N, C-alpha and C positions, 0 to 999 in steps of 0.2 A: 562480709560485703553488706552494705546497707540496703534496705528495701528499695529506696529510691533509685539507687544505682542499678539494681537488678531489673527494675521496671524499665529504666532507660535502655538497658542493653536488650531486653526482650522486644521492646517497641522498635528499636533501631534495626534489629535483625528482621523483624516482621516487615518493616518498610522496605528494607533492602530486597527481601524475597519478592514482595509485590512489584517493586520497580523492575526487577529482573524479569519477572513473568510478563509484565506489560510490554517491555522492550522486545522480548523474544516473540511475543504474540504479534506485535506490529510487523516485525521482519518476516515472520511466517506468512502473514496475510498478504504482504506485498509480493512475496515470492509466488504465492498461490494465484494472485491476480495476473502476474506476468506469465506464468505457465498457462493459464486459461487463455489469455490474449494470444500467445504464440500458437497454442493448439488450434484456435479458431482461424487465425489468419493462414496458417499453413494448411488447414483443411480445405481452404479455398484455392490452393495452389500458389499462394504468394509467399514472400519471404519478409520476415520482420527485420526492418532496418534499425529502428530505435523505439524504445518505450520510455516516456518521460512522465513523471508525476507532476501535475501542474495545479495552479490555483483555479478554483471553480470559476472565478470571474473572467479568466482567460479562455473559457471553453463555451461550447454551445449550451451547456447545462447551467449557465450562470443564474438564470431565474428559477431553476428547479432544484438547486442543490440543497441537500440537507447537511447537517453538520457531520453526519456519519459517512458521507460519501467520499470516496477517493477518486479523483479524475485523472485519467491517463491519456496523453496524446500519443498515438501510435503511428509511426511512419513505416510504411511497408511498400514493397515493390512487387509488381506483377506485370508480365509482358514488357519489361524494360521501362515501365512507367512507375513513378513514385506517387503514392497516395497517402492521405491522412485519414485515420479513423480515430474515434473517441471511445473510451471505455469508462463507464461509471461503476466503480466497485463499491459495494456496501459491506 
C-alpha cells in the first residue's frame, strides 16, 4: 500500500470518528435540555405538551442570541390552561 493511500485512509477514519462524536454530542445535548425543561415544568405542577427547537429570530431572545445558544419554545398546561415558555440552552 502506498504512503499516500495510507494517509488518506487514516485521515478518512479520523474525520468519520470526529463527525460521529459531534453528531452524538449534539443529540445528547438536546436530550439533556429537554430533560431539564421537563423537570422544571413538572416541578411547578404543570405538564409539558410540546418542546420545539426554533430559530432565535422567532423568539424573545432574538437580540441577545449568541451563536452557541439553542432556543426552545415550550408549550405546557397547568390548571387546564395552555402556556408558552422559552428556554435558552447553551
